N, C-alpha and C positions, 0 to 999 in steps of 0.2 A: 215191783213197781206199783204204786197206787194208781187207781183208775184215773184220777185227776191228772197225775203226772204223765200217764200213758197218753192221755188225750193231747197234752201239750207237746209231747215228743212226736206223736203221729202228725199233728198239724205242722210242726217244724220240718219233718221229713217231706211232707207233701209240698211245703213251700220250697225247700231246696231242690226237689226233683221236678218242680213245675217247669213248663216250657220257658217262662220268662227268666228264671234264675238258673236252673239246671247246673248246679255246682256240687262238687263233692266236699267231703271233709279232707283234711290233709295230715300227713305225718312227715316230718323232715328227718333226714338221716344223711350220713356221708355215703356217697356213691359206692365206696369200697365195701359197704355192708349189703349191697343188693343181692349178691350171690347167696349169702346166708338167708336172707329174707325169702328169696325164691324157694329155698329148700325147706325152711321151717315156718314160714309165715312171719308176721311181725310180732315179736315176743317181748315181754317185760324182762327187766334185768333179773328178777327173782325166778321167773320161769326158765330163763336161759341157764342160770346157775343150777337149778334143780334137775335140768335135763342135759347137763354137760355140754352146753353150747357156749362158745366163747364169742362175745360181741367184739369183733376186732377193733372197731372204731366208734366207741360210745361218744355221743355228742356232747356230753357235759363234762365238767371237771370233777375232781374228787370232792370238793365242797358241795357241789350240786348233788352228787350221788349220795353223799352222807345226809344231806337235807332230805332227799327223797326217802332214804331208808328210815331216818328218824321220824318222818311224818307218815310212814306206812305207804308210800307211793311207789316203792320199787317193784311191786307186783301189778303195776298198771302200765299200759301203753298210752302215751300222751298223743292226742290229736288236737288239731286246731281248725279254725274256720277259714283261714286264708293261707295262700302260698307266700305270704309275707308275714314273718313272725319275728318279734323282737329277740327271742331267745336264739333263733336260727342265726340272725345277724351277729349276735354276741359270740356265739360258738364259732362262727366262721372267722370273725375278726381275731379271736383268741387262738386260732389255728387248730381248734378241736374238730372242725369239719373242714376238709380240704375242698371238696366240691359237693354241693348240696343236691340231693334228690328229694323232690316233694312227691311222696306217694299219694295217690288219690284213693280215698276210702268211701265206700257206699254209706250214705247217711243212715241207712237201715241198721248200722252197727249200734246206733243209739238205743235200739230196742233190746239189746243184750242185757241179761240180768247183771246187776251190780255196777252198771255204768254210773260214774260220778262226774261232776264238773266243778270247776272253780271259775270265779269271775276275775281272776288275776293269775299271775304266775303261781302254779300249783304248790311249789315247795316253799313258798314264803311262809314263815311261822304263823302269821295271823290271818291267813287266807283259809276260809272254811271249805270243806268238801260238801258239796250239795248233790242231792239227787238230780238227775238230768232235767226232769220236768220243772223243778223249782228254779234251777239255774237258767234254763232256756227262757223262762218268763221274764228274766231280768237282763238278758243280753241286748245290747244296742244293735239290732240287726239292720236298722235303718241306715246307719253309717257304713256297715259292712257291704250291703247289697244294693242300696239305692244310689243313683247318680248324684254326687255331691261335688262341690268345689273343694278338692283335696288340698288346695293351697291355703284355704282358710284355717288360721291357727286353732279355732274352736273345733273345727271338723277334724283336724290333725290329732288333737288331744283325745277326742272321742274315738277315733280310729285306732290309735295306739292302745287305748284301754280295751277296746273290743277285741283286738288281735291278741291280747294277753290271755283271754279266756282259754281254759284248757279242758278238753274232754278226756276223761280217764277210763279206758277200757280194761277190765280185769284180765290179766294174764297174757292174752294174745289176740291178735286180729288175724283170722285165717286168710289164706290166699284168695278165697272166694269173695272176700270183701274188698280186696285191693283191685281197683279198676284201671289204674294207670301209674306210670312212673317207674315200673320195674324194667 
């Protein structure tokens, strides 16, 4: 990570862990996966395959998994900024997730080597993978964390866009980084 990006990441971590905000990052999964996560940590599809771990209830469908693999995302664990995410809703409505667990992840995970981000749903073909610092400089945190009238259609549009941002952690998130939801 370049020094410039490290500075942006450190500022964001300080912001999230400040007394005023004090919020984690999130990963959503089916509650039926929690026992495996307690045993192995939160692992990517590729890491699970390479280590003989079966993810019993993967959240996406075959098309989404193929899109992840095609784009080189199957060796990343996806995190988000909010415990409300458009992909979680879609997976739940499609029956791919029975009951959602939102795991809380320490923001310090952003300091891990190789963390990438996207400013939209990660596996869309035209969405670029960015270094964390570059992406964080572009995320609309004001709409995510400031008090706003969420009934306002313009605020709703900004909020949905900000919630689509994806944090991609290479291979696995260790149990030491999971602070809640297990």
